[in-house]
C-alpha positions as CSV (number, residue, x, y, z in Angstrom):
1,X,191.0,52.5,150.6
2,X,189.2,54.7,153.7
3,X,192.5,55.8,155.1
4,X,192.9,57.1,151.3
5,X,189.8,59.4,151.6
6,X,191.0,60.6,154.6
7,X,194.2,61.5,153.2
8,X,192.3,63.4,150.4
9,X,189.8,64.9,152.5
10,X,193.0,66.4,154.9
11,X,194.9,66.9,151.4
12,X,192.2,68.9,149.8
13,X,191.4,71.1,153.5
14,X,195.0,71.3,154.0
15,X,195.8,72.6,150.9
16,X,194.0,75.4,150.2
17,X,195.0,76.5,153.4
18,X,198.7,76.7,152.8
19,X,198.7,78.7,149.7
20,X,195.9,81.5,151.4
21,X,198.2,81.4,153.8
22,X,201.7,81.7,152.1
23,X,200.4,84.4,149.7
24,X,199.0,86.6,152.8
25,X,202.6,86.2,154.6
26,X,204.1,87.2,151.7
27,X,201.6,90.1,151.2
28,X,202.2,90.9,154.7
29,X,206.2,90.8,154.1
30,X,206.1,93.0,151.2
31,X,204.0,95.8,153.0
32,X,206.1,95.5,156.6
33,X,209.5,95.5,154.2
34,X,207.8,99.1,152.6
35,X,206.4,100.6,156.0
36,X,210.4,100.0,157.5
37,X,211.9,101.2,153.7
38,X,213.7,103.7,155.8
39,X,215.2,102.2,158.8
40,X,216.5,99.3,156.9
41,X,218.0,101.6,154.5
42,X,219.8,103.2,156.7
43,X,221.6,100.4,158.1
44,X,223.0,99.5,155.3
45,X,223.9,103.0,153.4
46,X,225.0,105.8,154.1
47,X,223.4,109.5,153.0
48,X,227.5,110.3,151.6
49,X,227.4,106.9,149.8
50,X,223.5,107.8,148.0
51,X,225.5,111.3,147.5
52,X,228.4,109.9,146.1
53,X,226.1,107.6,143.7
54,X,223.7,109.7,142.6
55,X,226.3,113.1,141.4
56,X,228.2,110.6,139.5
57,X,225.9,109.1,138.0
58,X,223.8,113.0,137.0
59,X,227.6,114.0,135.3
60,X,227.6,110.5,134.3
61,X,224.5,110.5,132.3
62,X,225.0,113.7,130.7
63,X,226.6,111.9,127.8
64,X,224.4,109.2,127.4
65,X,222.9,108.5,124.5
66,X,219.6,107.4,123.9
67,X,220.2,103.3,124.5
68,X,222.3,104.3,127.7
69,X,219.2,105.7,129.9
70,X,217.4,102.2,129.7
71,X,220.2,100.9,131.8
72,X,219.8,104.3,134.2
73,X,217.1,102.8,135.4
74,X,218.4,99.5,137.2
75,X,221.4,101.2,138.3
76,X,220.6,101.8,142.5
77,X,223.3,101.4,145.0
78,X,223.9,97.3,145.6
79,X,223.4,98.2,149.0
80,X,219.6,98.7,149.0
81,X,219.0,95.0,147.6
82,X,218.4,93.5,150.0
83,X,216.4,96.5,151.5
84,X,213.7,95.5,149.2
85,X,213.9,92.2,148.7
86,X,210.3,91.4,148.7
87,X,209.2,94.8,147.6
88,X,211.8,94.5,144.2
89,X,214.4,97.3,143.6
90,X,213.7,101.2,142.8
91,X,213.3,102.3,140.3
92,X,216.0,105.0,138.9
93,X,215.1,108.4,137.5
94,X,217.0,111.7,136.8
95,X,214.9,115.0,137.2
96,X,217.3,117.7,135.3
97,X,217.9,120.6,136.7
98,X,214.5,123.7,136.4
99,X,215.8,127.4,136.0
100,X,214.0,130.2,138.3
101,X,210.3,130.4,137.9
102,X,209.0,133.4,139.5
103,X,211.2,136.7,140.3
104,X,211.4,136.4,143.7
105,X,213.0,132.6,143.5
106,X,216.9,133.5,142.7
107,X,217.7,130.0,141.8
108,X,216.6,126.9,140.3
109,X,216.4,123.6,141.5
110,X,219.6,121.6,140.3
111,X,219.6,118.0,138.9
112,X,218.7,114.8,141.2
113,X,218.5,111.3,141.1
114,X,215.3,109.5,142.5
115,X,214.9,106.7,143.5
116,X,211.4,105.3,143.7
117,X,209.3,102.2,145.0
118,X,206.1,101.9,144.8
119,X,203.4,98.8,145.9
120,X,199.8,100.5,145.2
121,X,197.9,100.6,147.5
122,X,199.6,101.7,149.8
123,X,201.1,104.1,148.0
124,X,205.6,105.1,147.4
125,X,208.2,105.7,149.2
126,X,211.3,107.1,147.3
127,X,214.4,108.8,147.8
128,X,215.9,112.6,146.2
129,X,219.0,112.7,145.9
130,X,221.8,115.5,144.5
131,X,224.4,117.6,145.2
132,X,224.3,120.0,148.8
133,X,222.4,122.7,147.3
134,X,219.9,120.2,146.2
135,X,216.4,121.3,148.5
136,X,213.7,118.8,148.6
137,X,210.0,121.1,147.9
138,X,208.2,117.6,149.6
139,X,207.3,118.6,154.0
140,X,207.2,114.8,154.2
141,X,210.5,114.6,153.1
142,X,213.2,113.5,156.0
143,X,216.7,114.9,155.8
144,X,219.3,112.4,155.4
145,X,222.0,114.9,155.0
146,X,221.9,118.4,152.8
147,X,220.9,116.9,149.5
148,X,219.6,113.7,150.7
149,X,216.0,113.0,151.3
150,X,213.8,110.0,151.8
151,X,210.1,110.9,151.7
152,X,207.3,108.3,153.1
């Protein structure tokens, strides 16, 4: 009886410690993976591969009907699955081309793809990928190649 009581006491202390420790470990892994997203992405995919995926999808999506737009949200390069195992896959959006806004602006922005991850409250991280003449308007954007940017 005494051994059973000792076992239950140890278990009642150890169980919450293991549960809380597991939660903290998972949260730490998520934040670490999120903070190193760009480094991890560079190991598995090139700017040329991202640009090829994005420009092909921009052309292909112009003929989509309403039902096919839902598919677009989960269509991202398979190489990025290992990059975001703990934080989930990115949200995929297509940003349409825009016309010039001001007279001094000669060209509008071409259509581009946005791959975004978010684990609030730490913020967002995303790729903006378009043709080689696409330029991100974000000052904090890291250029991988012309038309391919990572925004931490």
